[in-house]
C-alpha positions in Angstrom: 4.5 53.4 10.4 6.6 53.1 13.6 3.7 51.2 15.3 3.5 48.7 12.5 7.2 48.0 12.6 7.2 47.7 16.4 4.3 45.4 16.2 6.0 43.2 13.6 9.1 43.0 15.7 7.1 41.9 18.8 5.2 39.3 16.8 8.4 37.9 15.2 10.2 37.8 18.5 7.4 35.9 20.2 7.4 33.4 17.4 11.1 32.7 18.0 10.2 31.5 21.6 6.9 29.8 20.9 8.0 27.5 18.0 10.8 25.8 20.0 8.6 25.5 23.0 5.9 23.7 21.0 8.5 21.4 19.4 10.0 20.5 22.7 6.6 19.9 24.3 5.8 17.2 21.7 9.0 15.3 22.5 10.6 12.5 20.5 8.6 9.5 19.4 9.0 6.3 21.5 12.0 4.1 20.7 11.4 2.0 17.6 8.3 3.9 16.6 7.7 3.7 12.8 11.0 2.2 11.9 13.2 -0.8 12.3 12.2 -4.5 12.3 8.5 -5.2 11.8 7.9 -2.4 9.3 8.3 -4.0 5.9 9.8 -7.3 4.7 13.1 -9.0 5.4 14.8 -10.4 8.5 12.9 -9.4 11.5 9.6 -9.0 9.7 6.7 -9.3 12.1 8.7 -8.0 15.1 7.7 -4.5 16.2 8.4 -2.3 19.2 7.0 -5.1 21.4 9.5 -7.6 20.1 8.6 -10.9 18.4 4.9 -11.4 18.6 4.4 -7.8 19.8 1.1 -5.9 19.4 2.0 -4.9 15.8 3.0 -8.4 14.6 0.6 -10.0 12.1 -1.5 -12.8 13.6 -0.1 -16.3 13.3 -2.9 -17.4 11.0 -1.6 -14.9 8.4 0.8 -17.3 6.7 1.0 -15.6 3.3 3.0 -12.5 2.4 -0.2 -10.8 1.0 -1.9 -11.1 4.4 1.2 -9.9 6.4 1.7 -7.0 4.1 -1.9 -6.0 4.2 -1.9 -6.2 8.0 1.1 -3.7 8.1 -0.6 -1.5 5.5 -3.6 -1.3 7.9 -1.3 -0.4 10.8 0.3 2.4 8.7 -3.0 3.6 7.4 -4.4 3.9 10.9 -1.2 5.7 12.1 -1.6 8.2 9.3 -5.2 8.8 10.2 -4.2 9.4 13.8 -1.4 11.8 12.8 -3.8 13.7 10.5 -6.5 13.7 13.1 -9.0 11.8 11.0 -11.8 9.7 12.4 -10.9 6.0 12.6 -12.8 4.5 9.6 -11.1 1.9 7.5 -13.4 2.7 4.6 -11.8 6.1 4.3 -8.4 4.6 3.4 -7.8 4.5 -0.4 -5.5 1.5 0.0 -8.4 -0.5 1.5 -11.2 0.7 -0.8 -9.3 0.6 -4.1 -7.2 -2.6 -3.8 -7.6 -4.4 -7.0 -4.8 -7.0 -6.7 -5.1 -10.8 -6.4 -7.2 -12.1 -3.5 -8.9 -8.8 -2.8 -11.0 -10.3 0.0 -8.0 -11.7 1.9 -6.1 -8.4 1.5 -9.0 -6.3 2.8 -9.7 -8.6 5.7 -6.0 -8.5 6.8 -5.8 -4.7 6.3 -8.9 -4.2 8.5 -7.4 -6.4 11.2 -4.2 -4.3 11.2 -6.2 -1.0 11.2 -8.3 -2.2 14.1 -5.2 -3.5 16.0 -3.6 -0.1 15.8 -6.6 1.8 17.1 -7.2 -0.8 19.9 -3.6 -0.4 20.9 -3.5 3.4 20.7 -6.6 3.7 22.9 -4.7 1.8 25.6 -1.8 4.3 25.4 0.8 2.3 23.5 3.4 3.6 21.0 1.8 5.6 18.3 -1.3 6.5 20.2 -2.5 9.2 22.6 -1.5 8.9 26.1 
């Protein structure tokens, strides 16, 4: 019985040191990552961490809200796939596959562009991607 209690104490004590070390090793996200202007609608929409016209801004040919929103939905879907260590495949995103709203083709095309833009950027070591 003493050995089991001693073992449990050692394991719990080690956990108290390992958990903070792992948390600190990850570090904080880059400034502006996942929040602020460029994530949603309103003033500043289309400006991301790179400023106006940054890597996460919808292309200029996306003049309608549907296209701009779909582009950002694609960025967010790709970001979630990266965080969950999923393979980059736009067809695995429910938002892409199951969209039944108006102008389905335009939504899916813009979503795919956003999804691809995120993965292209993350492969180059930008915010939100592996370094």
